[in-house]
Structure formats: structure tokens, C-alpha cells
DOSE-980816 format. One record per residue (C-alpha): residue in three letters; x, y, z; chain. Coordinates in nm, 2 decimals, decimal comma, padded with zeros to 4 digits. Example, Ala and Ser with C-alpha at 12.3 -4.5 7.8 and 13.67 -1.06 7.14 Angstrom:
<nodes>
NODE     r     east    north       up   c
NODE   ALA    01,23   -00,45    00,78   A
NODE   SER    01,37   -00,11    00,71   A
</nodes>
This chain:
<nodes>
NODE     r     east    north       up   c
NODE   UNK   -02,28    00,52    01,66   A
NODE   UNK   -02,00    00,51    01,40   A
NODE   UNK   -02,08    00,39    01,06   A
NODE   UNK   -01,90    00,03    00,99   A
NODE   UNK   -01,74    00,17    00,67   A
NODE   UNK   -01,58    00,46    00,84   A
NODE   UNK   -01,43    00,21    01,11   A
NODE   UNK   -01,31   -00,02    00,83   A
NODE   UNK   -01,11    00,26    00,66   A
NODE   UNK   -00,97    00,38    00,99   A
NODE   UNK   -00,84    00,05    01,03   A
NODE   UNK   -00,69    00,02    00,70   A
NODE   UNK   -00,51    00,33    00,77   A
NODE   UNK   -00,38    00,23    01,10   A
NODE   UNK   -00,28   -00,10    00,95   A
NODE   UNK   -00,11    00,05    00,65   A
NODE   UNK    00,11    00,29    00,87   A
NODE   UNK    00,20    00,02    01,10   A
NODE   UNK    00,29   -00,22    00,79   A
NODE   UNK    00,50    00,09    00,66   A
NODE   UNK    00,70    00,11    00,99   A
NODE   UNK    00,76   -00,25    00,97   A
NODE   UNK    00,89   -00,23    00,63   A
NODE   UNK    01,13    00,07    00,71   A
NODE   UNK    01,25   -00,16    01,01   A
NODE   UNK    01,31   -00,46    00,78   A
NODE   UNK    01,49   -00,27    00,53   A
NODE   UNK    01,71   -00,07    00,80   A
NODE   UNK    01,80   -00,42    00,93   A
NODE   UNK    01,88   -00,56    00,59   A
NODE   UNK    02,11   -00,28    00,54   A
NODE   UNK    02,30   -00,32    00,86   A
NODE   UNK    02,32   -00,69    00,77   A
NODE   UNK    02,50   -00,59    00,44   A
NODE   UNK    02,73   -00,35    00,60   A
NODE   UNK    02,84   -00,61    00,84   A
NODE   UNK    02,89   -00,88    00,56   A
NODE   UNK    03,09   -00,58    00,36   A
NODE   UNK    03,31   -00,51    00,66   A
NODE   UNK    03,39   -00,87    00,70   A
NODE   UNK    03,47   -00,95    00,34   A
NODE   UNK    03,70   -00,64    00,36   A
NODE   UNK    03,88   -00,76    00,65   A
NODE   UNK    03,91   -01,11    00,49   A
NODE   UNK    04,05   -00,95    00,16   A
NODE   UNK    04,29   -00,73    00,37   A
NODE   UNK    04,43   -01,05    00,53   A
NODE   UNK    04,44   -01,26    00,20   A
NODE   UNK    04,60   -01,03   -00,09   A
NODE   UNK    04,59   -01,33   -00,32   A
NODE   UNK    04,20   -01,33   -00,33   A
NODE   UNK    04,19   -00,95   -00,37   A
NODE   UNK    04,44   -00,99   -00,66   A
NODE   UNK    04,23   -01,25   -00,82   A
NODE   UNK    03,92   -01,07   -00,77   A
NODE   UNK    04,07   -00,77   -00,94   A
NODE   UNK    04,19   -00,99   -01,21   A
NODE   UNK    03,84   -01,12   -01,24   A
NODE   UNK    03,71   -00,77   -01,26   A
NODE   UNK    03,93   -00,67   -01,53   A
NODE   UNK    03,84   -00,97   -01,75   A
NODE   UNK    03,46   -00,91   -01,68   A
NODE   UNK    03,49   -00,55   -01,78   A
NODE   UNK    03,68   -00,64   -02,10   A
NODE   UNK    03,42   -00,91   -02,20   A
NODE   UNK    03,15   -00,65   -02,16   A
NODE   UNK    03,33   -00,40   -02,36   A
NODE   UNK    03,41   -00,67   -02,63   A
NODE   UNK    03,02   -00,76   -02,60   A
NODE   UNK    02,92   -00,37   -02,66   A
NODE   UNK    03,17   -00,37   -02,97   A
NODE   UNK    03,01   -00,69   -03,11   A
NODE   UNK    02,65   -00,51   -03,07   A
NODE   UNK    02,77   -00,21   -03,22   A
NODE   UNK    02,92   -00,38   -03,54   A
NODE   UNK    02,59   -00,59   -03,53   A
NODE   UNK    02,37   -00,26   -03,53   A
NODE   UNK    02,61   -00,13   -03,83   A
NODE   UNK    02,57   -00,45   -04,03   A
NODE   UNK    02,18   -00,44   -03,98   A
NODE   UNK    02,17   -00,07   -04,08   A
NODE   UNK    02,36   -00,15   -04,41   A
NODE   UNK    02,11   -00,43   -04,47   A
NODE   UNK    01,81   -00,21   -04,40   A
NODE   UNK    01,96    00,06   -04,63   A
NODE   UNK    02,01   -00,19   -04,91   A
NODE   UNK    01,64   -00,34   -04,89   A
NODE   UNK    01,52    00,00   -04,87   A
NODE   UNK    01,39    00,21   -05,19   A
NODE   UNK    01,61    00,46   -05,30   A
NODE   UNK    01,42    00,76   -05,18   A
NODE   UNK    01,35    00,62   -04,83   A
NODE   UNK    01,73    00,52   -04,81   A
NODE   UNK    01,83    00,89   -04,87   A
NODE   UNK    01,62    00,99   -04,55   A
NODE   UNK    01,75    00,72   -04,35   A
NODE   UNK    02,10    00,81   -04,42   A
NODE   UNK    02,04    01,16   -04,34   A
NODE   UNK    01,84    01,06   -04,00   A
NODE   UNK    02,13    00,81   -03,91   A
NODE   UNK    02,37    01,08   -03,99   A
NODE   UNK    02,21    01,35   -03,79   A
NODE   UNK    02,15    01,08   -03,48   A
NODE   UNK    02,52    00,97   -03,46   A
NODE   UNK    02,67    01,33   -03,50   A
NODE   UNK    02,44    01,45   -03,21   A
NODE   UNK    02,54    01,14   -02,97   A
NODE   UNK    02,90    01,17   -03,07   A
NODE   UNK    02,90    01,52   -03,00   A
NODE   UNK    02,76    01,47   -02,65   A
NODE   UNK    03,00    01,18   -02,59   A
NODE   UNK    03,28    01,39   -02,69   A
NODE   UNK    03,19    01,68   -02,45   A
NODE   UNK    03,24    01,41   -02,15   A
NODE   UNK    03,62    01,40   -02,22   A
</nodes>
């Protein structure tokens, strides 16, 4: 006679694998649906260049806004660093300046390698 615990474990395994297959099928269906929607939108854009141009301009504006936001965050970080350095005792200030300098030097060198 089978142990009820073993029977429950086997049922859980079977149910789990069935759910995995169902999840894969649902994900695949969503991907197909997304592809169809993308194709329909591309066709519509090709038929209407004004909308395509408008979207392009909006994307450029968005990129510009994100870059301005990043620049503002950098300026804020710089001002915050200055404030922290001004408030720190001289001994710690020297250590912090050295740490900031080496950190930014390393990061800038890595960034410049990409160009």
C-alpha cells in the first residue's frame, strides 16, 4: 500500500510540472500577441509618417529631459559632497577628498575607455 505522504508528493510534482507547461504556453502566447501588436503599429507608422515624426521628436525630447535630470543629479551630488566636506573635521576631510578623487578617477578612466 502506498504511503499517503508519497502520494501527495507525487501529486504536487505532477501539478507543478503541469503548471510550468501552462505558464510557458501563456508566456509564448503573450509574446506572439506582443509581436502582432508591434507589427500592426509598425505598419500604421509606415502609412503615416507624421505620427512617426511626432514620436521621434517626443523621444528626442524625452532623452534630452533624462540627460538634464542626470546632469542635475550630478550637480546635486557635487554640492552635497562639498557640504559634507565642509562639515567634516579636517582629518576626515583629507581622507574623504582622497577617497572621492580615487573613486572618480577610476570611474572616469573606465568611462573614457568606451570612447
